[in-house]
Each structure stands twice: as structure tokens, then as C-alpha cells.
C-alpha positions, 0 to 999 in steps of 0.5 A: 579066879571066881569068889565061891561061897562054900556052903559045906557044913564040914567047912563052915562053923554055923552062923552065930560063931564068929566065922570066915568065909573062905573063898579061893583068894578072898575072904569075909569075915561074919560081922556080929550084929543083930539083923532087924528092922531098926538095923535096916532102917537106920541104913535107910535113914543114913541113906535118905539124908543124902542125895540120891546116887543112881550110880550103884548096881549098874549091869555091864552092857554085854549082860544087858543086851543078851537076847531072851534065849541066851539069858534063859541059857543061864541057869542056877545050879539047884545043887549050889542052893543056900542052906541045901546042904544044911538040909533046912525046910527053905532053900534059896536060888539066885537070879544072874543079872542081865536082860530085864534085870539091869541092877544088882544087888547084895544079899547077905545071910544072917542068924540071931548073932551074925551076918554076912554077904553071899558073894556072886560066884559064877560057879553057882550058874550053868551057862549053857552055850554062853560060855564066853559070858561066863569068863566075862563076868565079875566076881564082884558082880552081885545078883539080880534076886532071888527065888525061895523053894520050900516043900509046899505041895510034896514032902522033900519036893522043893517048889517055888514059894516066892520071888523076889526080883526087879524094882521092888517087886515080889511075887508069892503063891500058895499050895496047889497054885502058880504065880499071878498078881505081883506085888511090890514095896511102894507105889509112887505117883502111880496115877497121877497126871503129868508126872512119871512113875518112880519105881523104888528099886531093892538095894540090898537083902538079909536072909534069915537062916531058918532053924530046922523045923522052921515054917517060916521065913524071915527076910529084910529089904532096904529099897531105894529112889530119888524120893525115898529110902526105906527098909521092909521085913518079910515074914513068909509063911507057905501053906494052904493059904501063904501069909506075908507079914510085911512092915516098912519104914520110910524116909522121904527125901522129897514128899511125892504127890501120890504113895501107893501102900500094899500095891499090886500089879496084874493082867487082864487081857479079856474075860467074859465082859469083853465083847471084842475079843482077839481072835484066839482060842482061848475064851478068857485070858486074866491073872486076876478077874476082879477087885474085892473091897471088904469095908466091913463084916458082911460087907462086900463090894466087886468090881470086875476088871477090864481092858479098856480100850483107851486110858481112862482115870483111876476108879477111886473108892474112898474109905474113912477106915482102911478096908480089906481089899483084894485081887482076885481069880474068882473063876477056878473053872478050866474050861473057861481059859482052855489054857493048859500051859498058863493055867489062868485058873490056879493064879493066886488071889491076894487079899490085904489086911492093912494096919493103921493106915487111917483114912484113905482110898483103894485106888484101881487103874487099868490100862489098854494092853493086847498082850497076856505078858503086860500087866496092865492092872493097878490096885493099891491103897492111897493113905490121906496122911501124906509122909513128911520129909525126913520123918519115919513113916511107918508101914505095916500089913499082911498078904494072904494069897489064896484060892478061897472065896472071902466073901460070905455072901452071894458073889457075882460069878460073871459079868458080860456085856453087849447090845440089846438086839434090835434096839440101836443105841442100847446096851446091856449088862448081864450079871450072874449071882450065886451062892447056897441060899440063892440057889434055894430061892424060887422065881415067886420069892421077893428077890430084888435088886437094888441100886445104890447108884446110878450114872451116865445112863438114861432110859434104864430097865431091869430085869431079874430071874432065876436061872434054874439051869444053874441056881444062879440069878440073873440081872439084865440092865438095859440102858442107854448111855449118853453122848457124853462122857462115854461111861455109865456107873452102876452099884446094885445088890441083891436083897430079900425083905430086907436081907441082904442076899449078895455082895454090891456089884459095881461096873464102870461101863465104856461105850468105847468097849463095844 
């Protein structure tokens, strides 16, 4: 007999009073306790004091071996969503373990005074043709994760706004947008050589029951891995721009060689700067097209993404103080993608507002990929301050999911590369800058390209000209790369009579890209 979680307000006292969840042959008492970051952190501290035990949450083989279609046949029943019958502004739907999701997590609901676990039940799911799976699933299985629904686009229409499932990954969107960039709690040894990357896993969640007029949702998570156990809090505020306030407290069993704060994963298959595109009708395919760094007010650095032919070392951007950084989907023009189903022009950009992280660096790593289903871009903040074994390591930052442009200066709207015609061994980068100010200037105005640094090139020539067809300014960089190293780097911005007109374009060009 399967465990059922009774959400009917007629049969259920509200959380906040001592409560028994009565199910068929099963009883679970609500515990009187205050759930906050300190509570979960104490759990993480206790967990970290023990050697890592990998023997938890394993999903049965018959679920892990499900094919794509078979797993897709198992769907959550939206009528059984948490808080649906309470008519609250947020609703929670659960993911069934299996296929990609080979760990089951425990999920709790909490109020200001009580918490109770939400038991797994097959009654929450429609198994389609997988009726044999339904019979074989244990009532103690647990969930793979959950999605959050909220009327972000239309009143009384509960659209997805966030998903927490798989390792310590979560994805969030904003009004009018879809999903794109994946965030995760912590990156460990992502760009180190000769060391495998370590992926902390969600083990447990606590979901805060919202008030009837709530416009934000609070939840907590416990993560675990061989090196670390940690507690995280997330305050999700959906809207035109969705924000997520993230706080974490980490307890390290062992100190990794590298940790990454506010890590992202994204996909860049090809774009305007890809010369040898696949035979695909779509002009561009990517979830993000560049990394934006904001060292200070009125200072911006734009690093376009690429899909390198081989794995190169990560690009490192060091700073004395924490800086805002973002993975942007800057190009919002459908005509540049031509994909009706995936709608890449609606991928959200994600901006990090850091806490007191101290000195460190933004790391950007891309590796070769030939599939649009593979995230081949990673970005995160690597702090100089390394954690110490057993000592709490606190993290605090804000994530902003948006479609607008954070830069207040002229922006780079296109980066293109190619060989110079009739000039063997010479290549060129063509960079288009755009802003309202630049559009008002003329060819005769003393606009100039100022190079902050150049590396790995010889015999470089540049041409800057106004594009009177669309009001942008185009910079041609023609150069001959050396035989080795097979990389060229540029940092350049536009200015006029000492006035800064644009962000800084920083680009790493690889000969094998040609």
C-alpha cells in the first residue's frame, strides 16, 4: 500500500499547530521546530564531522535504466501540487527519480513553528504506459527534486519559475523568458588539471509554506560531497526580473584545490564568431553569448563566448575586490536564431551581486562540444580566501535573472572572425559597437579605438568606421598570429577626447578556430 500525503484543508490542520499527517497505514508527526539557516547548518556541521558516506538515496536499477521515452511517460499530476488546494500563490511539483536522476532526496514543508516531511507517493504521478513501474516503486523512495510554479506571466496561470533537481543544480527564469543558464551551489576543482571535478549533491530540502499574499518563496537545502557538507538558503522573488538571494554555510571535511562561488553552466554551440558552422539551418545556437564583468560603476568588460576546437586553459580575470559578473544572452533577435521551439532569444541573462568575498578572480572555462544539449561553458568566482577544514565558510550573494542590458555604455553587439581575403596567413576580428550616443556621432568625429593590451599577434592593423546603415561603429582588427602559441588576445574600447564610449571588448582568438 502506497503512502499518501493528504493536502486537503478539510482533513488537515494548518502547519503551525501540532499536526499528524495521516496516510493509509502511515503516520508522520509534525515536529515543533524553527527552520532557518542555522538549523540546516547544524545538520551540515554534524554531517561533516563524519566521513563521507555515499550510501544514501540510491535509486533502484530498474528506474535508472529507464529509456528517455519511458521516463518522460511518468508525469506529476498538477492537481496534486503542494499548496494547490490551499490556493496559495506558489505551487510545488515533484520530480520522479529515474534515468538521469539516480539519487532521491528528502523534502519537508515548514511554517514559522513546525516542519513535516512530505512522503513519496505514486498517487502524485501519472505513469502512462509504465504501469509495471508503478507497482514496483517503493513508498520510501523519495523525490528527485521539484519545480516551483507561480503566476509570473498571467494571473491564475501557474508557470514554472524555478527547478531544483540534479546534483546541486537549479534553474530560474523571469517574466516572458524560458530556462537557460544552470546555477549550482558550489563548484569544486572545475578547472584544475589532473583532478576530477567534484559535484556536491542535494540531500534534503525544506520548503517554507507561503502566506496567501506572498510574492517570494523561502527554501533551504542540505548538500553533501566527499569534501564538504553545507547548508543553503534561497529566497526566490519572481517577476519582470527574478531575484534569488543565496546564502550558504559550508563545512569542509577536506580542503579542495579550487572552489567556485556562484557557479554557472551554459551552452554555446556556435554564433557569429564561429567561422566553420555545422550544416544547420539555424544561424546561431547558444544559451549565452558572453561574460560581462562589472569592476566598478561605468566600467564593463565583455568577453564573447566561443566553442573552442580543443580544451584550452580557463580564462582568468583577477580583481582586488569582488565584482559583479554575468552570463548574458545579449542577442534578443529571433531572426538570428530561427528556432521556433527552443527560442534561444528568450534565454535569461544572470547577474551576480557578490557579498563580502574578498580578493579573487572570475573564471571562464569553455570546452568543445558538438551538441546543443551539452553545457560547455562554466563561469564562477574563485576566492583567494581558501576554506579551512571544519571551520564554517559563509557565502552570500544575489542572483538577478533578467532580459535587459546591465551595461550603461556602448555595448558590443557582434563579434565576427575570418581570414583576410587575398592575404595568406592574416586573419581578422570584426567588432560592432552600439549605443544611442554612438549612433549620433559621425565619421568626422574623433572616435578612436584604444587598445589596453594585445598579445600573441604580429603585424596588426586596425580600421574603425561608422556604419551608417544601422548607426553602429565597426572595428576591423587584421593581424598575423605567431606559429606558437596559437592564441591571440585583445582588449580594446572606444573613446572620444578622453570620454569613455563603450565597454571593453576582451577576446581570445585561437588559430584552430579557423
